[in-house]
C-alpha atoms as an extended CHARMM CRD file, in Angstrom:
* protein
*
       132  EXT
         1         1  UNK       CA             44.4260000000       41.1620000000        6.9440000000  PROA      1               0.0000000000
         2         2  UNK       CA             45.1570000000       37.5090000000        6.2640000000  PROA      2               0.0000000000
         3         3  UNK       CA             44.3310000000       35.0580000000        9.0310000000  PROA      3               0.0000000000
         4         4  UNK       CA             46.3350000000       32.1760000000        7.6120000000  PROA      4               0.0000000000
         5         5  UNK       CA             47.3860000000       30.4360000000        4.4160000000  PROA      5               0.0000000000
         6         6  UNK       CA             44.4230000000       28.9310000000        2.5620000000  PROA      6               0.0000000000
         7         7  UNK       CA             46.4910000000       26.7340000000        0.2230000000  PROA      7               0.0000000000
         8         8  UNK       CA             49.6480000000       26.4380000000       -1.8210000000  PROA      8               0.0000000000
         9         9  UNK       CA             49.5340000000       25.5210000000       -5.4940000000  PROA      9               0.0000000000
        10        10  UNK       CA             51.7300000000       23.2200000000       -7.5480000000  PROA      10              0.0000000000
        11        11  UNK       CA             51.7390000000       22.8400000000      -11.3240000000  PROA      11              0.0000000000
        12        12  UNK       CA             52.6060000000       19.2880000000      -12.4120000000  PROA      12              0.0000000000
        13        13  UNK       CA             52.5770000000       17.0740000000      -15.5170000000  PROA      13              0.0000000000
        14        14  UNK       CA             49.9680000000       14.6790000000      -14.1240000000  PROA      14              0.0000000000
        15        15  UNK       CA             47.7040000000       16.2640000000      -11.4910000000  PROA      15              0.0000000000
        16        16  UNK       CA             45.6960000000       13.0630000000      -10.9040000000  PROA      16              0.0000000000
        17        17  UNK       CA             48.7750000000       10.8910000000      -10.3240000000  PROA      17              0.0000000000
        18        18  UNK       CA             50.4700000000       13.5510000000       -8.1640000000  PROA      18              0.0000000000
        19        19  UNK       CA             47.3440000000       13.9420000000       -6.0210000000  PROA      19              0.0000000000
        20        20  UNK       CA             46.8520000000       10.1890000000       -5.7300000000  PROA      20              0.0000000000
        21        21  UNK       CA             50.4440000000        9.7600000000       -4.5020000000  PROA      21              0.0000000000
        22        22  UNK       CA             49.7960000000       12.3910000000       -1.8430000000  PROA      22              0.0000000000
        23        23  UNK       CA             46.6170000000       10.5340000000       -0.8120000000  PROA      23              0.0000000000
        24        24  UNK       CA             48.3670000000        7.1490000000       -0.7490000000  PROA      24              0.0000000000
        25        25  UNK       CA             51.5070000000        8.2110000000        1.1340000000  PROA      25              0.0000000000
        26        26  UNK       CA             50.6850000000       11.3850000000        3.0950000000  PROA      26              0.0000000000
        27        27  UNK       CA             46.9980000000       10.7910000000        3.9210000000  PROA      27              0.0000000000
        28        28  UNK       CA             45.6200000000       13.6580000000        1.8460000000  PROA      28              0.0000000000
        29        29  UNK       CA             42.1490000000       13.4020000000        0.3390000000  PROA      29              0.0000000000
        30        30  UNK       CA             40.6980000000       14.9490000000       -2.7830000000  PROA      30              0.0000000000
        31        31  UNK       CA             38.2180000000       17.7480000000       -1.9730000000  PROA      31              0.0000000000
        32        32  UNK       CA             37.5840000000       19.0790000000       -5.4690000000  PROA      32              0.0000000000
        33        33  UNK       CA             38.0910000000       17.9760000000       -9.0760000000  PROA      33              0.0000000000
        34        34  UNK       CA             37.0750000000       20.4470000000      -11.7900000000  PROA      34              0.0000000000
        35        35  UNK       CA             36.3410000000       17.5400000000      -14.1680000000  PROA      35              0.0000000000
        36        36  UNK       CA             38.5860000000       18.8370000000      -16.9450000000  PROA      36              0.0000000000
        37        37  UNK       CA             41.2620000000       16.8460000000      -18.7290000000  PROA      37              0.0000000000
        38        38  UNK       CA             43.7990000000       17.3940000000      -17.3030000000  PROA      38              0.0000000000
        39        39  UNK       CA             42.0860000000       18.3720000000      -14.0750000000  PROA      39              0.0000000000
        40        40  UNK       CA             42.7640000000       20.9170000000      -11.3960000000  PROA      40              0.0000000000
        41        41  UNK       CA             42.2920000000       19.3410000000       -7.9740000000  PROA      41              0.0000000000
        42        42  UNK       CA             42.2130000000       20.5890000000       -4.4100000000  PROA      42              0.0000000000
        43        43  UNK       CA             43.5670000000       18.1130000000       -1.8650000000  PROA      43              0.0000000000
        44        44  UNK       CA             43.4800000000       18.3890000000        1.9170000000  PROA      44              0.0000000000
        45        45  UNK       CA             45.6150000000       16.9550000000        4.7040000000  PROA      45              0.0000000000
        46        46  UNK       CA             44.3950000000       15.6790000000        8.0510000000  PROA      46              0.0000000000
        47        47  UNK       CA             45.0470000000       19.0320000000        9.8010000000  PROA      47              0.0000000000
        48        48  UNK       CA             43.2740000000       21.0730000000        7.1180000000  PROA      48              0.0000000000
        49        49  UNK       CA             46.2230000000       22.1100000000        4.9420000000  PROA      49              0.0000000000
        50        50  UNK       CA             45.2600000000       22.3210000000        1.2870000000  PROA      50              0.0000000000
        51        51  UNK       CA             47.1760000000       22.0790000000       -1.9890000000  PROA      51              0.0000000000
        52        52  UNK       CA             45.8100000000       23.0960000000       -5.3630000000  PROA      52              0.0000000000
        53        53  UNK       CA             47.2100000000       20.6810000000       -7.9430000000  PROA      53              0.0000000000
        54        54  UNK       CA             46.9920000000       22.0000000000      -11.4850000000  PROA      54              0.0000000000
        55        55  UNK       CA             48.3480000000       21.0130000000      -14.8910000000  PROA      55              0.0000000000
        56        56  UNK       CA             51.5940000000       22.6470000000      -15.8940000000  PROA      56              0.0000000000
        57        57  UNK       CA             52.3380000000       24.3700000000      -19.1850000000  PROA      57              0.0000000000
        58        58  UNK       CA             55.1070000000       21.8840000000      -20.1290000000  PROA      58              0.0000000000
        59        59  UNK       CA             57.8600000000       24.4050000000      -19.4380000000  PROA      59              0.0000000000
        60        60  UNK       CA             60.4070000000       23.1290000000      -16.9420000000  PROA      60              0.0000000000
        61        61  UNK       CA             62.8310000000       25.3560000000      -15.0310000000  PROA      61              0.0000000000
        62        62  UNK       CA             66.2540000000       24.0540000000      -14.0210000000  PROA      62              0.0000000000
        63        63  UNK       CA             66.2590000000       21.8170000000      -10.9300000000  PROA      63              0.0000000000
        64        64  UNK       CA             65.7650000000       23.8740000000       -7.7750000000  PROA      64              0.0000000000
        65        65  UNK       CA             67.9410000000       23.7350000000       -4.7090000000  PROA      65              0.0000000000
        66        66  UNK       CA             66.6490000000       24.4710000000       -1.2000000000  PROA      66              0.0000000000
        67        67  UNK       CA             68.3140000000       27.8880000000       -0.8780000000  PROA      67              0.0000000000
        68        68  UNK       CA             67.4850000000       29.2130000000       -4.3660000000  PROA      68              0.0000000000
        69        69  UNK       CA             65.2640000000       32.2910000000       -4.4380000000  PROA      69              0.0000000000
        70        70  UNK       CA             61.5330000000       31.5920000000       -4.1940000000  PROA      70              0.0000000000
        71        71  UNK       CA             59.3990000000       28.9880000000       -2.5140000000  PROA      71              0.0000000000
        72        72  UNK       CA             61.6790000000       26.1720000000       -1.4670000000  PROA      72              0.0000000000
        73        73  UNK       CA             59.4850000000       23.2380000000       -0.4140000000  PROA      73              0.0000000000
        74        74  UNK       CA             56.1830000000       22.2120000000        1.1060000000  PROA      74              0.0000000000
        75        75  UNK       CA             56.4570000000       21.1040000000        4.7500000000  PROA      75              0.0000000000
        76        76  UNK       CA             53.9990000000       18.7200000000        6.3930000000  PROA      76              0.0000000000
        77        77  UNK       CA             53.6120000000       18.4150000000       10.1530000000  PROA      77              0.0000000000
        78        78  UNK       CA             53.6070000000       14.8930000000       11.5920000000  PROA      78              0.0000000000
        79        79  UNK       CA             53.2120000000       13.6590000000       15.1610000000  PROA      79              0.0000000000
        80        80  UNK       CA             55.7560000000       10.8110000000       14.8270000000  PROA      80              0.0000000000
        81        81  UNK       CA             58.6490000000       11.6670000000       12.5240000000  PROA      81              0.0000000000
        82        82  UNK       CA             60.4050000000        8.3170000000       12.9840000000  PROA      82              0.0000000000
        83        83  UNK       CA             57.2930000000        6.4130000000       11.8700000000  PROA      83              0.0000000000
        84        84  UNK       CA             56.6560000000        8.7710000000        8.9450000000  PROA      84              0.0000000000
        85        85  UNK       CA             60.3080000000        8.5120000000        7.8690000000  PROA      85              0.0000000000
        86        86  UNK       CA             60.1560000000        4.7100000000        7.9070000000  PROA      86              0.0000000000
        87        87  UNK       CA             56.8560000000        4.6550000000        5.9860000000  PROA      87              0.0000000000
        88        88  UNK       CA             58.1450000000        7.0160000000        3.2900000000  PROA      88              0.0000000000
        89        89  UNK       CA             61.5960000000        5.4540000000        2.8410000000  PROA      89              0.0000000000
        90        90  UNK       CA             60.5460000000        2.8260000000        0.2460000000  PROA      90              0.0000000000
        91        91  UNK       CA             58.4990000000        5.3450000000       -1.7580000000  PROA      91              0.0000000000
        92        92  UNK       CA             60.6650000000        8.4530000000       -2.1730000000  PROA      92              0.0000000000
        93        93  UNK       CA             63.9580000000        9.6070000000       -3.6070000000  PROA      93              0.0000000000
        94        94  UNK       CA             66.5720000000       11.5130000000       -1.6580000000  PROA      94              0.0000000000
        95        95  UNK       CA             65.0800000000       11.0280000000        1.8070000000  PROA      95              0.0000000000
        96        96  UNK       CA             67.4840000000       12.7690000000        4.1680000000  PROA      96              0.0000000000
        97        97  UNK       CA             68.3850000000       11.5850000000        7.6120000000  PROA      97              0.0000000000
        98        98  UNK       CA             66.4180000000       13.0820000000       10.4810000000  PROA      98              0.0000000000
        99        99  UNK       CA             67.9180000000       16.3600000000       11.7210000000  PROA      99              0.0000000000
       100       100  UNK       CA             66.9790000000       19.3290000000       13.9190000000  PROA      100             0.0000000000
       101       101  UNK       CA             64.2480000000       21.5780000000       12.5060000000  PROA      101             0.0000000000
       102       102  UNK       CA             64.4740000000       25.3670000000       12.4310000000  PROA      102             0.0000000000
       103       103  UNK       CA             62.6150000000       26.6230000000       15.4860000000  PROA      103             0.0000000000
       104       104  UNK       CA             62.5930000000       23.2720000000       17.2800000000  PROA      104             0.0000000000
       105       105  UNK       CA             61.7160000000       19.6600000000       16.6450000000  PROA      105             0.0000000000
       106       106  UNK       CA             63.0500000000       17.3060000000       13.9880000000  PROA      106             0.0000000000
       107       107  UNK       CA             62.7110000000       17.1310000000       10.2320000000  PROA      107             0.0000000000
       108       108  UNK       CA             63.7380000000       15.4610000000        6.9950000000  PROA      108             0.0000000000
       109       109  UNK       CA             63.3940000000       16.3030000000        3.3130000000  PROA      109             0.0000000000
       110       110  UNK       CA             62.6570000000       14.2450000000        0.2100000000  PROA      110             0.0000000000
       111       111  UNK       CA             61.7730000000       14.5300000000       -3.4480000000  PROA      111             0.0000000000
       112       112  UNK       CA             58.0910000000       13.8380000000       -3.9730000000  PROA      112             0.0000000000
       113       113  UNK       CA             56.3010000000       13.0740000000       -7.2140000000  PROA      113             0.0000000000
       114       114  UNK       CA             57.6180000000       15.0060000000      -10.2120000000  PROA      114             0.0000000000
       115       115  UNK       CA             60.7400000000       15.9910000000       -8.2480000000  PROA      115             0.0000000000
       116       116  UNK       CA             58.9720000000       18.5380000000       -6.0090000000  PROA      116             0.0000000000
       117       117  UNK       CA             60.8250000000       19.1370000000       -2.7450000000  PROA      117             0.0000000000
       118       118  UNK       CA             58.8060000000       18.0920000000        0.3210000000  PROA      118             0.0000000000
       119       119  UNK       CA             59.5450000000       18.0800000000        4.0430000000  PROA      119             0.0000000000
       120       120  UNK       CA             58.0560000000       16.4200000000        7.0950000000  PROA      120             0.0000000000
       121       121  UNK       CA             58.5240000000       17.9740000000       10.5080000000  PROA      121             0.0000000000
       122       122  UNK       CA             57.6670000000       16.9880000000       14.0760000000  PROA      122             0.0000000000
       123       123  UNK       CA             57.3320000000       19.9140000000       16.4670000000  PROA      123             0.0000000000
       124       124  UNK       CA             57.4620000000       19.8710000000       20.2690000000  PROA      124             0.0000000000
       125       125  UNK       CA             54.0710000000       19.8230000000       22.0110000000  PROA      125             0.0000000000
       126       126  UNK       CA             52.6010000000       23.3250000000       22.1120000000  PROA      126             0.0000000000
       127       127  UNK       CA             55.0250000000       24.7210000000       19.5230000000  PROA      127             0.0000000000
       128       128  UNK       CA             53.7200000000       27.9690000000       18.0510000000  PROA      128             0.0000000000
       129       129  UNK       CA             50.6020000000       28.1010000000       20.2260000000  PROA      129             0.0000000000
       130       130  UNK       CA             51.7380000000       30.9980000000       22.4280000000  PROA      130             0.0000000000
       131       131  UNK       CA             54.0220000000       32.6750000000       19.8950000000  PROA      131             0.0000000000
       132       132  UNK       CA             52.9100000000       35.7720000000       17.9640000000  PROA      132             0.0000000000
């Protein structure tokens, strides 16, 4: 049975630029580049979360809202939401105000590169450690 999520994947117009934005603003680093043009990359966050960033097929669905069917957003855990919110504010569109997070803690949402919905969340110390 699965022991965790290995990665999520996003298909974007410009995988290099999308990945570089994530490195510049969310402290990801590039683990793998397949060397193709356009490339498929694997990027990793400080806590080990990975995203596969691959070229899209140039077909664009209608804009997605948070409660539409399917995967809604990618959420990133931070230890200081106020600091992360302030650091992101000049670089993102649609940054929401900080609000309570489902399950505890605080969160906010924003549109990342290529209009992909992203979230940052700060959880209380020990959150999820003793839960099944």
